[in-house]
N, C-alpha and C positions, 0 to 999 in steps of 0.2 A: 550837631555841628562838629564841623571839619577841623579835626585837631593836628593834621600833619597837612597841613599847606602852609608854607612860608607868606608873607605877608609881601602885594603886590609890588609896593615898593623896592622892597630887596631884592625879588625876582628883575625887576628891571633895570635896577642898579649893574646886579650881576652881570646881566645881559650886555649892557653896553659897556663894562671894563673888558667882559671877553672877549668882544669882538674887537674891541680897540685893543687888548690885551696893557691897556693903560687906566691907571687911576684915576689921573688928571684928564685924557680925553675925554673920559665916562663922565665928567662932574662937569666940562665945556659941554657936552651935546645935551645933557639934560638941567644946565642950569642948576648944579647945585656946587657946594664946595669940596672939594678933594677929602675933606675929614667926613662928610657925609656921606660921599661914596664909602672911604672907609668903615665908617661905621655902620652901614646896611649890608655890606658882606662880611664883616665881622660877625654882626645879628644871626644873618643867614650860615656861616660855616657853624656858631654853636646849635643853630636849630638842627643842623644835618650830621652832626659830630663830624664834621667832615672837610679838611683841607681842601681852598678850592683854588687856592692862589700859591706860590711861592713866593716872598718877598726878599729882594735884596737891595743893593744900593743903588744896583742899574735900573729895579723896578719891580716888575710882576709876572710872572708866568704861569699858566696855568697848568693843576697837578692833570693826571690821567683823568680822577675821577673830575675833576672842574670843568674838563674838555668836553667829555661825554656829557654830564649836566646841561652844561652851556647849548648846546647841541640841542637837546631836549626843551629846555627852557624857552631857545629863540623858533622851535617851531611850534609852542603853546602857545605865546607871545603873539606870534602872526595869528594865528585859528584866531586866538580871540579880538584881534582887529580887525579881523575880515569879519568877523561875524559881530562886531560891533558897528563898523563902517555900514554894514549891511542892514541892519535894524533902523540905523541913521536915518538913509535913505530911504525906507521903505515907510517912513512915518507918513501916513494919509496916503498911501499908493496904493492903486490894487497891482500885483506884482506876478507873475508868472514864469518861475523858475525853469527853464524848460534846458534838459540834455540834448544834445545830437550832433551827429556823427559828422565831422569838420568839414569835409566838401560840399556835402550836401545842403549844410547851415551855410555855408559861404558861394556859394555859387547860386543855387538854387532857392531856399527860404529868403533871404537875407532883400535879395531885391525885389521881393514881395511884400515883404513889412510891412512896408510903409501904405500900401492900401488899411493893412488892419489898423495902422496905428490911427488912419483915417477916419476910419470908420469907428474904431473904439480907441479916442483919446483920452480915456480915463485908464487903461490898462495899459502897463509897461512889461513888453518881452527880454527879460534879460536869456540870452545863450551863451552854453557852457560846453566846452566837447567835449563828449564822451563816445567811444566806439564799441563799446560791451555792457551787455545790460548788467546790473547792478540791483543791491536790496534796495526799493525807495526809502524803506525804515530807516535805514543807515545814510538820507542822505535830506537836503533843503531840496528834492527835484521834485516839482508839480506835476513833469511829463516828461515824456521822452521822445525825442524819434530816432529811429533804428533801423537797423537792414537785419533783417531776418526771416524767422517763423511766425512770428505773433503768440511763440510758446511763451509767457514768460507771468509766472505765478503772479496773483491775486491783482492782475492789473485786465483794464478793458482797450481794449486794440480796435484800430480805425486803418486800415489799409490803406496807403498812399498812391504809390507806383511800383511798378518793375524796373530794372535795371537796364536788362537789352544793352549791355555793353556792345560796341563793335571793334575791331581794330584800328588804330588808330596812328600814325607817324608823322614826322614830319616831312612837310614837300619833297627837300632834299632825298630824304630816304626814296621818298614815291619815283625820284627823276622822270622822264619822261609819259613812265604810265599814267594811266587815269585808276588804275585800281590792280592790286595783286595778289592772287590766286593761292590757295592756303600752302601749295607744298612751297610757294616762293617765300611766304611768309615762314612757314618754319625755318626755312636758311638763316633766317635775321636772328638778331637778338631779342630773345620775348622778356619784356619786364613785365616783372611780378607783383601783385598786391597781396600784402602779407596775411588779410584778413580773404582772401578768394584764392587760396593755394592752390586751387583744383581747376581754378579759371579756364588756363590755357590748354589742358588735357579736357574736359568737357566740349571749348569749343572745337578743336580739332576731330574729337568723337563724332560732334553734331555735322562733320563734314566726311565721314566716313573715313579717318585718317588716323593711325596711330603712330607719333609721333615721340621717340626715343629720349627728347629733352625738352619735351612739354613744360618739366618743372623745373628746370635751370636758366639763371639770370637771375640780375639784380632783382631783390627785393626792396619793395615800399610800404611801409603801411597804409598814407593818405593817395587818394585819386589822384587830388594837386601836385603830389611828388612823382607819380606815374606822368603824368601831362608836362610838367617841367621837364624829366628827363627826355620824354618822347621827343619836342620840340627843340631838345638838345641833340638828336640824332647819336639818345644811346639808343634807341630800340624801338619795337613798335609794343605800344600796350592795349591792354582791353579797359575801356572807358564808356562809362553810360552816357551819351553824346547830349543829354540834357544837365551834365556836371558841365561840359567843354562849348557852348555857343559858342561863348565868344571867342574863344582862341580855334572856333571853326569858321566860322564868320569872317576873320580877319585873317584865315588862310595861315596861319601857322601851326594846324594841327590840319589833317583830310584823314577824309575816313579811307582805310586801304583797301575795305575789303566790308561791302555789306552784309553780309551774314552777320547776325546778332546771337549772343547768348542769351538764351533765354533762362528764366530760374522760377521755381516756385516760392522762393524767395522773393520779400519786397521792404519796401518803406513801409514801417508802420508808426502811426502817433499812438504812444501806451500811455493809457492816466489809470492813477493807483486806484482802485477801487472806492477808494475811502475821500475820493477826490473829487469823483462821478458830477457829482452835484455843485461843483462849484460852477456858478455864473459866468466867471470871467473864463473858466477855463473851456464852456460847453462853446462860450462863443470865436474863442481863438479854436477850438474843433471842428464848427462847422465851417466858418473860413479858411481854413486849410482844406478841410476835407474837397468845398467847391474848388478852390486853387488846382487841387490834385486833379479832380475829376473835369477843368476845362483843359487841363493842358494837353499842350500833343505833341509830340516828337517830331525832330524836326525831320 
């Protein structure tokens, strides 16, 4: 039996009162009387043996302990609400919770998911952004798509595709030229990708060049951010063409140099070993691998 957890009603009343710093507004929000809010918070303070609010004729104000506790309570109540909505939404449904690197999910996976839904209308795919590996045991994820080397303990890996990024920029930066030499690129602002810090160095090395400033320049976490910066004439970026197909087709971005950076790393579908026998995951795995195999770089 849990003896050190206050009543949910008291915590909800406290969170609302702390957020508004007003018992009256908390009562209005929760459709309770002000006296009911006072009783709930009084019982909570008695339970904790800590004063959470300072009362005065002008109203109430959180104590330092009350402010700290309110932040923690709000976080936990938000988590409970999310979990509750998730359970309610999953009733009778076959759901896959998929962690995916953001730009890949938005630019490559999402435009193709309708095909999977058409083939498997009974399976729902929920996407959540994750840029780095994590412990499946600590999350509710059923699988993940990430970029790396497939060295992820306790998982089964399925290779999807390489990145092969190329230098891209705005048409204005290219000017009247059809392409830029490696030397010309080295003199332009180099937009950096946070999770690929050596990308430009590797690209220039592939052209037998050492560039002193190959790791300098503004850094962005997502390829989508790099694309936006490049489109706004902020510099040249190394981006996989398959992540910017629309931008290239609409000439908002152009390939500045056709030399692609090769890498041993790739995009992988990772499935925890304890879930590899899931019928819905098998269906998604087979569909995704087929999509990747049939994909051809423009």
